[in-house]
N, C-alpha and C positions, 0 to 999 in steps of 0.2 A: 333484111327487114328494117324499115325506118324506126328510129327511136319512138316516134308517136304511136306506131303500130304495136311495138313491144309494150309500151305503157298501157295501151288499151287491153292487151292480152292479160297483163299482170293484174290490172284493175278488175277485169271480169272473173279471173280465176280466184282472186281474193274474195270477191263478193260471194261466189259460190261456197267457198270454204267457210265463210262466216254465216251461212244460212240464208242469204238473200235469194229470192226466187228469180228475180230478173235484174239486170243492170244495163242501163243505157247511158250513152255519152253524147253531150251536146257542146257546142262552142259557147263560151260565156260572152253574151252580147246583149245589147238592149232589146227588150221584147217589144218591138215596134207595133206589131198588130194588137198587142194586149192593152197598150196605153189608152186608146179611146174607149175600149170595153170596160176597163177598170174605172175610168173616170165617170162613165155613164152609170155604172152600177152604184158607185158612191153618191153620185148626184141624185139618184132615186132613193137614197137612204135605205138600200137593201141590207146594209150592215147593221141596221137597228141600233142598239146601244153599245155595239162593239166598236167604240171610238178608236181603238188602236188600229183598226183596219184602214182608217183614213190617214193614219200617220205614215211617214216614210214612203210616200208615193214613189219617189225616184228609186229608192232602194229596192222596192218590190219589182221594179221593171229592169233594173240594171245590177247584175251580180258583181260588177267591178266596184260598186259603191259599198258592198258588203265585204269583199276581199280585194283590196287594191292589187292590180296586176293580174286578176283572175283571168284564166284562159279557158277553163273547162268546168262544166257542171256535170257531175256524175249523179244520175238518178237511180234510186234503188227501190225495189218492191219487197216487202216483208209480210208474209201471210199471217192472218190472225183468225181464219175461219175455224170455229170450234168443232171438235169431233162430236160432241154432244151438245145440242142447244138446250139452254134453260127453258122451262115451260113457257110457251107463248100462246096459250089458249085465250079465249075471249075474256075470261075472268082473271087471268094471271097478270101480275105486275111484271113489266118487261124492262130489260136493260139492253142497251146496244151491245152487240157481240164483242166489239173492241174493248169493252170495259169489264169483261168477265174476269180477267186475271190481273196481273200487275200492270202498273202504268207503263204504257209503251214508250213514253218519252225516255224513261230511265233505261229500260231494257235495250232499246235500239241505240241510244246515244253511246252506251258502253261499247257496243259493236263498232260504231262509227269511229270512236277514238282509237280502238284497236286497228281498224282499217287504215287510218291515217298514219299510225305508228309503223305499220308494216310497209306502207308505201315509202315512208322516209328511210326505213332500214334498207329497202331494196334499191331505191333510186337516189336517195340523198335528200338534201334540204328542200322541202316543199312547203310553201306558205299556203294555208288553207283553213277552212272552217267547216264544221259539220252541223247539219240542221235536221231536226225532226219536228216539223209542225210548230216551231217555236220562235220563228223570226220572219221578217217580211220577205218570204221566198214564195214565188208562184209555182208551187211544186207540181201541180197537175199539168201546167203548161210546159214546164221543163221535161216532165216525163213523156209527154206527147212529142215534144221536139226531139227527144232522143229515141223515139221508136217504141216506147213501152206500151202504148195503147192510144186510145182516142178519148176525147171528153164527151161523155154521154149526155143524154137529155136531162139527167138529174144533176149535171155539172161535175160528176165524179169521173175519175179516170177508169176506163174499162179496158180490160186485157182479154184477148181472145182465148188464152189458155186457162185463165183463172178468175174471170169476172171482176169483182171490185172489192171483195172483203180482204183488203190488205192496207198496210201503212206505206206511205211514201217517205223517203229520206234522201238527203242530198249531201254530197261533198262538193264544195266549191274550191278549186285549187288553181295555183298559178303554173300548172304543168301543161305542156302541149301534148294533147292526146288525140288520136284518130277518132273522129266522131261517127255516130250512127246516123242513118237516114231517119227523118221524122216520119211518123205514120200519118199519111195524108188522107187515108180513107176513114169514113165514119161508118161503122157497122151496126148502127142502131136501126137504119132503114126507116120504115113507116111505123115501127113499134112506138106506142105511147103508154106502155104499162105503168111507168113511174109517174107520169103526169096524171093518169087516171086514178092511181091509188093514193096519192098524197091527200090526207084528210083535211089539211089546212090550206090547200092550194098554194103551197110555197113555190112550186115550179111554175113561174109566170110565163115562160116560153122555153122551148128546147135549149138546154144548156145554161139557162139563167134562173137562179134561185133567189127569191126574196128571203134573205137570211132571217129577217125579223118575223117571218111567219113559220119558219122551220121548227119542228118539234125539238130538234137537238138544241137550237138556240133558246127556245122557251124553257127547257128543262135544265140547261147548263149555264149558258152565257148570261141570260137575263137575270138580274139580281132583284128586280122589283117584283110586284105581284104579277101573276100571269093574267093578261087581259081577259075579261069575261067573254069576249067574242070567240074565244077558243073553247068555251064550255062544251064538253062532250066530244071534243075532237082529238084528244091526246091518245085515245085508244090504249090506255093503260101503260104508256111509255113513261117510266119514272126517271130515266137518265138516257138521253140520246134517243135515236130512232133508226130503225133499219128498213122501214116500209119500202122505200124506193129501191133498195138493194134486194130485198126479199122477192119482189115481183119481177126483177130484171131477168130475162131469159138467159143472159150470159152467166149468171151465177149458178146455173146448173153445172158449170165446170169447177165450182169451188171444191177444194179438197181440204181435209183437216191439216192444221198447222202442226209443226214439229217443235214448238217452243213451250217447254214445261212452265215457264213463267206466266204464260197466258191461260193456263188452266184455272177454273174458278176455285175459290176458297171452298173447302169441303162443306162448310155450313150453308154457303150460298146455294148449293145444289138442292138443299132440303127446304129452302125458304117457301113457306105457304103464304097465301094472301094475308092471313092473320099475322104471321111473323113480320111482314112488311108494315102492316098497319100499327103494330105494337113495338116496332124497332126502337131500341134505346140508343143513346149516344155511345154507351159502352159497347154494344153489339156493332154499331156502325164503325167505331174505331178499330174493332177487332177484325171484322169481316172485310172491311175496305181499307185496311192499314196501308197497303201498297198500291191501291187501285186508283184509276183515273176518276172514280166516283167521288173521291175526296175533294175534287175540284168544286163540286156544288155545295160542299160542306153539309153537315147534319141538318142544319136549319133549311137549306135549299132542298134537300131530299124530302124532308117532312112537308115542305110547302107543295112540292110536286105530288106527293102521295095524297095530301089533303085535297088538292085540286081535282085529281083523278076520281077520288071517292065521292066528293060532293057534287061532281058535275058529270054524272053518268049520261050517256046519250038518251 
């Protein structure tokens, strides 16, 4: 067996041991097909006020600019689908499912550090970096390139075995590893469920999302007042949004995660509409102490709740 094949086996078995659901391997090279798409997306200002997305254009497309001498991109899938969903009736305040428990950045980054340490222990000195949605890495494109799924009409990576309720993470390393075949087929077919369901018409064409219209952007990334054109369109989402995933037929294959850190804070399970409306900073700091919800800060959450309440359809 060639060293590159041995390395691939070791990487995949380590991924399984660390709780990752899928692991795919691709050659670290310039993403030529993505360059014009990314350029057009930015030119149309679909990034809204997320100015950082226009930075590091070259780094987004070329992993060797992030890790000099990089030869391989390892893409990983980590499930976050909850065993029990928080209430999502018409009158309930809603949180994106990925934000139920502890902040995924911390949880997964620790696993990735362990991953790299184990590879160094078994193989020797490896130069590399780990990424969880926190650097200019086109994670969905790398996941597709390594055979983990295809990019759906809602621009998210879809996996035939588990839908899309998962996090993506990467290791970019200077190790020669046998690569997987990219997934060339798109299994969305003629389905337009996500396009039809998006209340703000953020999915402008299959696979292209105008980020500045997405409820996740409006409730998390946007620091200014939410534009009045979205009055009555947030459908009670106070942090993030799962609409395009909830309606996706592939998510009937979602199964509960096995990560205790992603379970909701006990108090959050009991939150009523009134609890949300009367939330104090003290409660916010206690319930969301380790949560991704802290990203919007207390003032941001209050802004979202006020917008939802005062702008009923």
